[in-house]
C-alpha positions as CSV (number, residue, x, y, z in Angstrom):
1,M,182.8,180.9,135.7
2,D,183.8,184.2,134.1
3,A,181.3,186.7,132.5
4,K,182.0,185.8,128.9
5,K,181.2,182.1,129.4
6,I,178.0,182.9,131.3
7,L,176.5,184.6,128.2
8,T,177.0,181.4,126.1
9,A,176.5,178.7,128.7
10,N,173.2,177.0,129.4
11,M,171.5,176.6,132.7
12,D,173.1,173.2,133.4
13,D,176.6,174.4,132.9
14,I,175.9,177.4,135.2
15,V,174.3,175.2,138.0
16,F,177.0,172.5,137.9
17,D,180.0,174.9,137.4
18,G,182.8,173.7,139.7
19,R,180.9,170.5,140.5
20,N,181.3,166.9,139.5
21,K,179.6,166.7,136.1
22,E,179.9,162.9,136.1
23,Y,177.2,162.8,138.7
24,G,173.9,161.4,137.6
25,A,171.8,164.6,137.9
26,Y,173.9,166.4,135.4
27,V,173.6,163.6,132.9
28,L,169.9,163.3,133.4
29,R,169.4,167.1,132.9
30,R,171.5,167.1,129.7
31,S,169.5,164.3,128.2
32,Y,166.1,165.4,129.5
33,E,165.0,167.4,126.4
34,K,166.2,164.6,124.0
35,N,164.2,162.1,125.9
36,I,161.1,164.3,126.0
37,R,161.3,164.8,122.2
38,R,161.6,161.0,121.6
39,G,158.6,160.3,123.8
40,V,156.5,162.9,122.2
41,I,157.2,161.8,118.7
42,G,156.7,158.1,119.6
43,G,153.3,159.0,121.3
44,V,152.1,161.0,118.3
45,L,153.0,158.2,115.9
46,I,151.2,155.5,118.1
47,F,148.1,157.8,118.3
48,L,148.1,158.4,114.6
49,L,148.4,154.7,113.9
50,I,145.4,153.9,116.2
51,V,143.3,156.6,114.6
52,F,144.1,155.4,111.0
53,I,143.5,151.8,111.6
54,P,139.7,151.8,110.6
55,F,140.5,153.8,107.4
56,I,143.2,151.2,106.5
57,N,140.7,148.4,107.0
58,N,138.1,150.2,104.9
59,A,140.5,150.7,102.1
60,I,141.5,146.9,102.1
61,S,137.8,145.9,102.1
62,S,137.1,148.2,99.3
63,L,139.8,146.8,97.2
64,R,138.5,143.2,97.8
65,A,135.0,144.3,96.8
66,T,136.2,145.7,93.5
67,E,137.8,142.4,92.5
68,V,136.2,140.6,89.6
69,E,134.0,137.7,90.8
70,E,135.4,134.4,89.7
71,E,133.4,132.4,87.2
72,V,132.3,129.0,88.3
73,I,132.8,126.5,85.5
74,V,131.3,122.9,85.9
75,S,132.5,120.5,83.2
76,L,131.6,116.8,82.9
77,D,133.8,114.1,81.7
78,L,131.5,111.2,80.6
79,E,132.9,108.1,79.3
80,A,131.3,106.3,76.4
81,P,129.9,102.8,77.4
82,P,131.7,99.8,75.8
83,P,129.9,98.1,72.9
84,L,127.7,95.3,74.0
85,N,127.3,91.9,72.2
86,P,123.6,91.4,71.3
87,D,124.1,87.7,70.9
88,E,125.5,87.3,74.4
89,P,122.8,85.8,76.8
90,P,122.3,87.5,80.1
91,P,123.8,85.9,83.1
92,P,121.6,83.3,84.7
93,P,120.1,84.0,88.1
94,P,121.7,82.6,91.1
95,P,120.4,79.1,92.2
96,D,118.1,78.9,95.1
97,V,120.1,76.9,97.7
98,P,118.1,76.1,100.9
99,P,119.9,77.0,104.1
100,P,121.1,74.0,106.2
101,P,118.8,73.0,109.1
102,P,119.7,74.5,112.4
103,P,121.6,72.3,114.9
104,S,119.6,70.6,117.7
105,K,120.4,70.7,121.3
106,P,121.8,67.6,123.0
107,T,119.0,65.4,124.2
108,I,118.7,62.6,126.8
109,K,116.3,59.8,126.8
110,Y,113.6,60.0,129.4
111,T,110.2,58.2,128.8
112,P,107.4,57.9,131.4
113,P,107.4,54.6,133.4
114,V,105.0,51.8,132.4
115,V,103.7,49.2,135.0
116,K,104.5,45.7,133.7
117,A,104.7,42.2,135.1
118,D,108.0,41.0,136.4
119,D,108.6,38.7,133.6
120,E,108.1,41.4,131.0
121,V,110.6,43.8,132.5
122,I,113.6,44.3,130.3
123,D,116.8,45.6,132.0
124,E,117.5,49.0,130.7
125,E,119.6,51.9,131.8
126,P,118.1,53.7,134.8
127,P,116.4,57.0,134.1
128,P,118.5,60.2,134.5
129,F,118.5,62.3,137.6
130,I,116.9,65.6,137.7
131,E,120.2,67.5,137.8
132,E,121.1,65.9,134.5
133,L,118.0,67.4,132.8
134,E,118.6,71.0,133.6
135,D,120.6,72.1,130.5
136,I,119.6,69.1,128.2
137,A,116.5,68.7,126.1
138,I,114.3,65.7,126.9
139,S,113.7,63.2,124.0
140,T,113.0,59.6,123.1
141,K,116.7,59.0,122.6
142,T,120.1,60.2,123.9
143,Q,122.2,62.1,121.3
144,E,124.8,64.8,121.2
145,G,124.1,68.3,119.8
146,S,124.9,72.0,120.3
147,E,124.1,74.1,123.2
148,D,122.9,76.8,121.0
149,G,120.8,74.5,118.9
150,V,117.0,74.3,118.6
151,D,115.1,72.2,121.2
152,L,113.1,69.7,119.2
153,G,111.1,68.4,122.2
154,I,110.0,64.8,122.8
155,L,107.0,64.6,120.5
156,D,105.2,66.7,118.0
157,E,101.6,67.8,118.8
158,Y,100.1,64.5,117.2
159,G,102.5,62.3,119.1
160,D,103.9,60.8,115.8
161,G,107.6,61.5,116.3
162,P,110.1,64.2,117.0
163,V,109.2,67.7,116.2
164,A,110.7,68.8,112.9
165,P,113.0,71.8,113.0
166,P,111.5,75.1,112.0
167,V,111.7,75.9,108.3
168,V,113.9,79.0,107.7
169,E,113.0,80.6,104.4
170,A,115.9,81.8,102.5
171,P,116.1,85.6,102.1
172,P,115.1,86.9,98.6
173,P,118.0,87.4,96.3
174,K,119.2,91.0,96.0
175,E,118.3,92.7,92.9
176,Q,121.3,93.1,90.6
177,I,122.9,96.5,90.1
178,F,124.4,96.8,86.7
179,D,127.5,98.8,85.7
180,R,126.8,98.8,82.0
181,V,123.6,98.1,80.2
182,E,122.2,98.2,76.6
183,Q,120.6,101.5,77.2
184,M,122.3,103.7,79.9
185,P,120.3,106.0,82.1
186,Q,119.9,109.5,80.8
187,F,119.2,112.9,82.5
188,G,116.4,114.8,80.6
189,S,117.4,115.2,77.0
190,G,121.1,114.3,77.4
191,D,124.4,115.5,78.7
192,K,123.9,119.1,77.7
193,E,120.8,119.4,79.8
194,L,122.7,117.7,82.7
195,M,125.5,120.2,82.4
196,E,123.1,123.1,82.4
197,Y,121.4,121.7,85.5
198,L,124.6,121.4,87.4
199,A,125.9,124.9,86.4
200,N,122.6,126.5,87.5
201,N,122.4,124.7,90.9
202,I,125.9,124.3,92.1
203,K,127.0,127.1,94.5
204,Y,130.8,127.5,94.9
205,P,131.5,127.1,98.7
206,A,132.9,130.2,100.2
207,I,135.6,128.3,102.1
208,A,136.8,126.7,98.9
209,R,136.8,130.0,97.1
210,E,138.7,131.9,99.8
211,N,141.4,129.2,99.9
212,G,141.6,128.7,96.2
213,I,140.4,125.0,96.3
214,Q,139.5,123.6,92.9
215,G,139.5,120.1,91.3
216,T,137.1,117.4,90.4
217,V,134.7,115.6,92.8
218,V,133.6,112.2,91.7
219,V,130.1,111.2,92.7
220,Q,128.7,107.7,92.3
221,F,125.0,106.9,92.6
222,V,122.5,104.2,91.5
223,V,119.6,105.1,89.0
224,D,116.7,103.0,90.2
225,K,114.3,101.3,87.9
226,D,111.8,104.3,88.2
227,G,114.7,106.7,87.5
228,A,115.1,107.9,91.1
229,I,118.7,108.7,92.4
230,T,119.7,106.5,95.3
231,Q,122.9,105.7,97.3
232,P,124.8,108.8,96.3
233,T,128.4,108.7,97.7
234,V,131.6,110.7,97.0
235,V,134.3,108.4,95.8
236,R,136.8,111.1,95.3
237,G,136.6,114.5,96.9
238,I,138.7,117.7,97.2
239,G,137.3,119.2,100.5
240,G,136.5,122.8,101.3
241,G,132.7,122.1,101.2
242,C,132.9,121.0,97.5
243,D,132.1,117.4,98.3
244,E,129.0,118.3,100.3
245,E,127.8,120.7,97.6
246,A,128.1,118.0,94.9
247,L,126.1,115.5,97.0
248,R,123.5,118.1,97.6
249,V,122.9,118.9,94.0
250,V,122.9,115.1,93.1
251,R,120.3,114.3,95.7
252,G,118.1,117.1,94.3
253,M,118.1,115.9,90.8
254,P,114.8,115.1,89.2
255,N,114.3,111.5,88.1
256,W,116.3,110.2,85.2
257,S,115.3,107.9,82.4
258,P,116.1,104.5,83.7
259,G,118.6,102.2,82.2
260,R,117.3,99.1,80.2
261,Q,118.6,95.7,79.6
262,Q,116.8,93.5,77.2
263,G,113.9,95.8,77.2
264,R,113.2,95.9,80.9
265,A,114.2,98.7,83.4
266,V,117.1,97.8,85.8
267,K,119.2,99.5,88.4
268,V,122.3,101.0,87.1
269,K,125.4,102.3,88.8
270,F,126.5,105.7,87.5
271,T,129.7,107.8,88.1
272,L,129.5,111.5,87.6
273,P,132.7,113.7,87.8
274,I,131.9,117.4,88.7
275,R,134.7,119.9,88.2
276,F,135.0,122.9,90.4
277,R,137.3,125.5,88.8
278,L,138.0,129.3,89.7
279,E,138.9,131.8,86.9
């Protein structure tokens, strides 16, 4: 390499003058500075990203904290009861039907032997063997029956005849639960107080709030004769914890004024829609 080119050439050109520049070492030396710059710049960017991640999270959290809290609005849709006919008599109570007697077990005739004179002996069927009496009740006559039936025995305690089957009392009739009555149950002074109670006691579930869940939860319960709330169930829910929250508030209600039919307090089924809405 002549003297003029040496002044403008770099170290790689001087070292590899007259040599094969396609060799790997020359290529690596030429691109070394470029690769170093890329590595340094990439490392600095990654370092800055790691350092500023906490600041980014704090900025996002502060933005969420400054959002206006949504207002929880609980509205009630109460249907008016249909008009009742005062001249229509109440439905008659169900008739008391005694249950059928239980079936008896199959029995076989087996009477104790009696010593008689030969001329007084009447030919009868021979007494059964012991093996035949294992699963069959002993009686004064042979008759068919059910294996799951009641063992009536041979005689009652007085010796007057077969033991009567036990008397099974019919269960008391279930008290009727009305859907509509002349005077429907009432919470406090009316619907306005009921709405105030729900609005003051319902807490919007955090899961439903974060996922934007809103809608109407329909709760059905029975107002007892003393005004207590019993058998609360969700007949239509929306999830996100809203169903459980509606049940919690309904279970915690104070006693209502009971419903009345013909002047007497009765059990009444009540349906209460509770609307969860975000604004």
